C-alpha positions, 0 to 999 in steps of 0.5 A: 348404306352408301358403301352398299350403294356405291358398289352396287352402282360400280357393278352395274357400270361394270355390266354397262360397260362392254355395251357401251364399247360395243356400241361405239365400235358399231357407230365408228369403225375401228381403224389406226385413227379410231383405235390403239391397234397397238394394244390389240391382245396378240394370239399367243401359242403359249401363255405369255408374261411373268408366271407367279410362284405358285404356278411353278410350284405346282408344276413342280409338285406334279412332277415330284408326285409322279417320280416319287411313285414311278421310281422306288427307292429299295432293293428286292429279290427279283425271285421272291419280290421281298424287299432286301433290308440286309445289305450284307446278304446279296446275291445275283437276285438283287435288283432295284424295285422296278420303276418307270426310271433306272436310279443309276443312270446319268439322266437320274444323276440330273434328276438328283440335281434338280430335286435339290435344287427345287427343295432349296427354291420351294423349301419343301424338304420332300425333294431332298428327302427324294434324293437321300433315300435313293442315293444312300440306297445305291450307297448301301448296296456298294460295299457287298457289290465290291466284295462279291465282285472281288470274289466272283468278277462276274457277279451281278448287282444293280450297282455294278455299272456304277462300281464298274463303269465302261463310259462316263454315262455309267457315272459322271452325272451321278458323281456329281449329284453325290457330291452336292448332296454330300455338300448339302448334308447327306451323311451317308458314306459315298466313298466306293462310289466317288472312288470309282468316278475318280478313277474312271474320269482320271485314268480309264476313260479314253482321251486324245493326246491332248487329254480331251475326253473321247470316245471310239464309237461310232467312229474312232477317235470322236467327240460327243458334245454330250460328254462335256456334261458327263465329266466336267461337272464331276470334275468341278464338284470333285475340285470344290469337295477336295480343294484339289486344283487339278480338278478345276485345271482339267474341267476348264481344258475340256471346255477350251478343247472341246469348244476350239474343235465343236463351237461355231462362232458364227453360229454361236452354236455346237455340233454335236459329233467331231470326228479326228480322222474326218477332213470335213466335220458335218455340223448337226447342232442338235438341241439337247447336246448343246443343252449339256454343253450350256448347263455344263458350263453354268455348272463349272462356273458355280464352283470355279474360283474366280481367280482361276486362269481359266475362268475368264475363258469359260464366261466368255465362251458361256456369254457366246453360247447364250447368245447363239442359243437365244437367237433361235428360239422358236415363237412359241418358247421352245428350241427345235430339235435340230436348233437352226432346222425349223423343220424338225420338232420342237423339243422339251428336255433341251428347252428345259435345259436352256430355261435352267441354264439362262436363269441360273446364269442370269441369277449368278450375274454371268449374262445380261438379265435384261437381254434374256430374262424374258426369253427364259420366262417364255421358255419355261411357260412353253415347257410347263405345257408339256407337264401333263395331269399325271406330271409326266414330261411330254415331247422329250427326245429319247436317247440319242447316238451321233448321226451324220444325216439329217433324218436321224435326228428329225426323226428321233422318237419322243416318248414320256418315259424319255428320262432326259426330261424331268431333271430339266424341268426340276432344275428350270423350275427352281431357278425360275422361282428364283429368278421371279423372287429376285427380279421385277418384271412388267408389261410394257407396251404389251411386252414383257420386260425386266425392270431390275 
């Protein structure tokens, strides 16, 4: 009885307290002498403070549910629309079941990696099953495709671009994901696809005389910052899979030679493109390309032996880049399409990549956790606002080539079907879950602080 009476009195007091505060405010003006103004609630655009594991997981679940339905895991006959189950009887009408995204693209290589990381962070094996089904499908299509291509060089196949790549985009990111899946227990024979990756990166992709991976578009002898990611993580994973140091050596060399030409140490940012024949190198610090670069260094350090002579160089380069990036984070938590141009739009995929890369670097001890963890949380909170009720990622820049004027980058369209946003969101959410599970945060004087 006494307990019920106490609860009733407490409830009445809680109801009367706001009225008492209002009366006090009317009696005394609110100013520096009468109120703790530093405790006033800021009018944040983006939710502020550490999210719960459950909240992050719900965002990942929405993305998963959408992608599982929007990217089917089977092949069909384009004319009859019937599913193909006998992979020895392929013909030119064999296609992947239509969906919103391409299962063979480099963007989906990032998505496969994100799914696997999400499985580890959440314990939900649906994410791994998503990857295993699709990589198994691609692998099963490969032997028959190679046989058909040998008999007819013009034979069509949904995996032809992976078995006969024309650019690093065609194979590198998916190759890295395949090796991660193989190391994680995937039993499917990936040999034809892995061999294609090894051959293309090692012998067929155009390189400068010093071995730097390059392209001949849009200008002859051009470096694309994107190609750090399109090749180096695959080289790193090949080194881990085979134990052959030559892959590590090539990966480290690429980081150094790209950085020597394209990194601005004063800003801590990379330019998007570098052309050998130019005396002047215009600097456009495109956000997603910088994302590919910072993610590349984290991915390399994950498998590069610490005793490798290039390990410390890569680590210091990562730290310099993270320091530069963090200085340009917008108050909303996002980064701009052109990082150092606040008149360009806020972009989701790059923000997600930075959140992932910095969170993983904190979790692995590569960067100062107290300095950067609050920025990671703010970035994730921003990204989470761009995952709509259907699980689609909004605010992602579409595929982008290289340009030499501001308008080209500033007015690139955004679209929910830009595949570049999905893998980074999965990666970021998964790594943030790990970070908030293993580190303690608190609000101190209204600001988010990492305690340990």
